[in-house]
C-alpha positions as CSV (number, residue, x, y, z in Angstrom):
1,M,-13.2,2.6,-6.4
2,S,-9.6,3.7,-6.4
3,Q,-7.4,3.9,-3.4
4,P,-6.8,7.4,-2.1
5,A,-3.5,9.1,-3.0
6,A,-1.5,9.4,0.1
7,Q,1.0,12.1,1.1
8,N,3.7,9.5,2.2
9,A,3.1,6.1,0.8
10,L,4.5,3.3,-1.3
11,S,2.3,1.7,-4.0
12,V,2.5,-1.2,-6.5
13,T,1.2,-0.8,-10.0
14,I,1.1,-3.7,-12.4
15,S,2.8,-2.9,-15.8
16,G,0.6,-3.3,-18.8
17,T,-3.0,-4.5,-18.6
18,P,-2.8,-8.2,-18.1
19,D,-6.1,-10.0,-18.0
20,F,-5.7,-12.2,-14.9
21,G,-7.9,-15.1,-14.3
22,S,-10.1,-15.4,-11.2
23,E,-7.5,-17.4,-9.2
24,V,-4.9,-14.6,-9.5
25,L,-7.4,-11.9,-8.6
26,K,-8.7,-13.9,-5.7
27,A,-5.1,-14.3,-4.4
28,L,-4.5,-10.5,-4.8
29,Y,-7.8,-9.9,-3.0
30,R,-6.7,-12.0,0.0
31,I,-3.4,-10.2,0.1
32,T,-4.6,-6.6,-0.5
33,G,-8.1,-6.7,0.8
34,R,-9.3,-5.0,-2.4
35,S,-12.3,-6.5,-4.2
36,T,-11.6,-8.3,-7.5
37,V,-13.7,-5.6,-9.3
38,E,-11.4,-2.9,-7.7
39,L,-8.3,-4.8,-8.6
40,R,-9.4,-5.4,-12.2
41,E,-10.3,-1.7,-12.7
42,A,-6.9,-0.6,-11.1
43,I,-5.0,-2.9,-13.5
44,R,-7.0,-1.7,-16.6
45,S,-6.5,2.0,-15.7
46,G,-2.8,1.7,-14.7
47,E,-3.5,2.7,-11.1
48,P,-1.9,1.1,-8.0
49,V,-3.3,-2.3,-7.0
50,Y,-2.1,-1.6,-3.5
51,T,-1.0,1.5,-1.6
52,A,0.6,1.4,1.8
53,E,0.4,4.7,3.7
54,L,3.5,5.2,5.8
55,F,3.6,6.7,9.3
56,G,-0.2,6.1,9.7
57,N,-1.9,4.2,12.5
58,D,-2.3,1.1,10.3
59,H,1.4,1.1,9.2
60,I,1.9,-2.2,11.0
61,H,-0.8,-3.8,8.8
62,V,-0.3,-2.2,5.4
63,V,3.4,-2.6,5.0
64,P,3.3,-6.5,5.2
65,R,0.5,-6.4,2.6
66,L,2.7,-4.3,0.3
67,E,5.5,-6.8,0.8
68,K,3.3,-9.8,0.2
69,T,1.8,-8.1,-3.0
70,V,5.3,-7.6,-4.4
71,A,6.4,-11.2,-3.5
72,Y,3.3,-12.6,-5.1
73,L,3.7,-10.6,-8.3
74,Q,7.4,-11.6,-8.5
75,S,6.4,-15.3,-8.0
76,L,4.1,-15.0,-11.0
77,G,6.7,-13.2,-13.1
78,V,4.3,-10.2,-13.5
79,P,6.1,-6.9,-14.2
80,F,5.2,-4.1,-11.8
81,V,6.4,-0.7,-10.7
82,V,6.8,0.5,-7.1
83,H,6.1,4.2,-6.5
84,E,7.1,6.4,-3.6
85,W,4.5,9.1,-2.9
86,A,6.0,12.0,-1.0
87,D,4.6,15.5,-0.6
88,G,2.2,15.1,-3.5
89,E,4.9,13.7,-5.9
90,R,4.9,10.2,-7.3
91,D,8.3,8.6,-8.3
92,A,9.1,5.1,-9.5
93,I,11.7,3.5,-7.2
94,P,13.6,0.2,-7.3
95,L,12.7,-2.6,-4.9
96,D,15.9,-2.1,-2.8
97,V,14.9,1.5,-2.2
98,M,11.4,0.4,-1.2
99,R,12.9,-2.0,1.3
100,Q,15.2,0.8,2.7
101,I,12.1,3.1,3.1
102,I,10.2,0.3,4.9
103,E,13.2,-0.3,7.2
104,A,13.5,3.4,8.0
105,T,9.8,3.7,8.8
106,D,9.9,0.7,11.0
107,G,12.4,2.3,13.3
108,P,15.3,0.8,15.2
């Protein structure tokens, strides 16, 4: 089951199709809340392993999960791409831009 595409969101997609062991998938499950089956399918199909909708009611919960997903993948040295979804378009963005977007949506 893939995550729905959002109009205004940030997502993390793992580069390539690594075959992670159960420990990595379990850790990603704890961070993202997605089942290991969903995560494995997302990785194999090149879809986001996590998508954080911005400006929604659960913004306060999804953004920390996005940041934890990025930090975990960085700690493993796993290459990934962050995408910004806006108005039906998906564009790859660098981490500093992701952080700027998060800061802007968090408000003053």
